[in-house]
C-alpha positions as CSV (number, residue, x, y, z in Angstrom):
1,M,123.8,-73.9,112.0
2,K,124.3,-71.2,109.4
3,I,125.1,-72.4,105.9
4,S,128.5,-70.8,104.9
5,T,129.4,-69.3,101.6
6,K,131.0,-72.6,100.7
7,G,127.7,-74.5,101.1
8,R,125.6,-71.8,99.3
9,Y,128.0,-71.5,96.4
10,G,128.5,-75.2,96.1
11,L,124.7,-75.9,96.0
12,R,124.1,-73.0,93.6
13,A,126.9,-74.2,91.2
14,L,125.6,-77.8,91.3
15,V,122.0,-76.7,90.5
16,D,123.4,-74.7,87.6
17,M,125.3,-77.7,86.4
18,A,122.4,-80.1,86.7
19,A,120.0,-77.6,84.9
20,N,122.4,-76.7,82.1
21,S,124.8,-79.4,81.3
22,G,123.1,-82.8,81.5
23,E,125.8,-85.5,81.5
24,E,128.3,-83.3,79.7
25,A,131.3,-81.8,81.4
26,V,131.1,-78.1,82.1
27,S,133.9,-75.6,82.9
28,L,133.8,-73.9,86.2
29,T,134.5,-70.7,84.4
30,L,131.1,-71.0,82.7
31,I,129.3,-71.7,85.9
32,A,131.1,-68.9,87.7
33,K,130.1,-66.5,84.9
34,R,126.4,-67.6,84.8
35,Q,126.0,-67.5,88.6
36,N,128.3,-64.5,89.3
37,L,130.5,-66.5,91.6
38,S,134.3,-66.4,92.3
39,L,136.1,-68.9,90.1
40,N,138.9,-69.3,92.6
41,Y,136.4,-70.1,95.3
42,L,134.5,-72.5,93.1
43,E,137.7,-74.4,92.3
44,Q,138.2,-75.0,96.0
45,V,134.5,-76.0,96.5
46,F,134.6,-78.5,93.6
47,G,137.8,-80.1,95.0
48,I,135.8,-81.0,98.1
49,L,132.8,-82.1,96.0
50,R,135.1,-84.3,93.8
51,K,136.6,-86.0,96.9
52,A,133.0,-86.6,98.2
53,G,132.1,-88.4,95.0
54,I,129.4,-85.8,94.0
55,V,131.3,-84.6,90.9
56,A,133.9,-86.0,88.6
57,S,136.6,-84.1,86.8
58,V,137.1,-84.5,83.1
59,K,140.5,-83.8,81.6
60,G,141.4,-82.6,78.2
61,A,139.7,-80.5,75.6
62,G,136.1,-79.9,76.5
63,G,137.0,-80.9,80.1
64,G,135.7,-79.6,83.3
65,Y,133.3,-81.2,85.8
66,R,130.2,-83.4,85.5
67,L,128.0,-85.0,88.1
68,A,129.3,-88.3,89.3
69,K,125.8,-89.8,89.4
70,D,122.3,-88.9,88.3
71,A,121.0,-85.6,89.8
72,A,117.9,-87.4,91.1
73,G,120.3,-89.5,93.3
74,I,122.1,-86.6,94.9
75,T,120.4,-85.1,97.9
76,V,120.9,-81.6,99.3
77,K,121.9,-83.3,102.6
78,E,124.7,-85.1,100.8
79,I,125.9,-81.9,99.2
80,L,125.8,-79.8,102.4
81,E,127.4,-82.5,104.5
82,A,130.3,-82.7,102.1
83,L,130.8,-79.0,102.2
84,E,129.7,-78.1,105.8
85,G,129.9,-81.3,107.8
86,E,127.0,-83.0,109.6
87,F,124.0,-80.8,110.5
88,S,123.3,-80.1,114.1
89,I,121.6,-77.0,115.4
90,A,123.1,-77.2,118.9
91,G,126.2,-79.4,119.0
92,T,127.9,-80.2,122.2
93,A,131.3,-79.0,123.1
94,E,134.0,-81.6,123.8
95,G,133.9,-82.6,127.5
96,E,130.6,-80.9,128.1
97,T,128.2,-82.6,130.4
98,E,124.5,-82.0,130.5
99,D,122.2,-81.8,133.5
100,A,118.6,-83.0,133.5
101,V,117.2,-79.8,132.0
102,G,119.9,-79.7,129.3
103,Q,119.0,-83.3,128.4
104,A,115.3,-82.5,128.3
105,I,115.9,-79.5,126.0
106,R,118.2,-81.5,123.8
107,T,115.7,-84.4,123.5
108,L,112.6,-82.4,122.9
109,V,113.9,-79.4,121.0
110,W,117.4,-79.6,119.5
111,D,117.3,-83.3,118.5
112,E,113.8,-82.8,117.0
113,I,114.9,-79.8,115.0
114,D,117.9,-81.7,113.7
115,R,115.7,-84.7,112.8
116,R,113.2,-82.6,110.8
117,V,115.8,-80.5,109.0
118,N,117.8,-83.6,108.1
119,E,114.5,-85.2,106.7
120,L,113.9,-82.2,104.6
121,L,117.5,-82.1,103.3
122,K,117.2,-85.8,102.4
123,E,113.9,-85.3,100.5
124,K,115.3,-82.5,98.3
125,T,117.4,-83.7,95.3
126,L,119.6,-81.9,92.9
127,A,117.2,-82.9,90.1
128,G,114.3,-81.3,91.9
129,L,116.2,-78.0,92.5
130,A,117.3,-78.0,88.8
131,K,113.7,-78.4,87.7
132,E,112.5,-75.6,89.9
133,Y,115.4,-73.4,88.7
134,R,114.4,-73.9,85.1
135,I,110.8,-73.0,85.9
136,K,111.9,-69.9,87.7
137,Q,114.1,-69.0,84.7
138,E,111.2,-69.3,82.3
139,Q,108.9,-67.3,84.5
140,S,111.4,-64.5,84.8
141,V,112.0,-64.4,81.0
142,H,108.2,-64.2,80.4
143,M,107.7,-61.5,83.0
144,Y,110.6,-59.5,81.7
145,Y,109.1,-59.2,78.2
146,L,105.5,-58.4,79.4
C-alpha cells in the first residue's frame, strides 16, 4: 500500500496543528502556509478528518479547526485509516479464490507484514510526532545559525 497525497498531507497538517496550536482552533490557511500545502486540498482532507472525529470545526471569529481529543490519544493508524482506508499490503480481489500456495504466502508473508505495520501505526501518536517535529525544528534553527 502506498500512502496517497491525502494521507501524507493530512498527517503533516495534523502534526503541524498538534505542535503549534495546542487546544486552540487554527485556520487551515495558516497550516497550508506553514507547510506549503494546497488550501483547497486541505479543506477536503479536513472534511474527512472531521467526519472521522479526529478534528472539530470551530465557527466564528478565531474559528478554524482543533483536535477533537488529546493528541496523545490519536494514533497514526486512526488518521491514516480515516484518510486511506484499512491497511493491507496485498488485499484480495472480490471473488478471488486462493490455492494452497497463495494461502501459505498470505499467512506467512502478507498477513505478517500487515500485522507488524498496523502495530507500528498504533504505537505512533500524534503527540509523539508533534514532539519530534518540534525537536527537528529546534535542531534546524540551531544548525542554520552555526
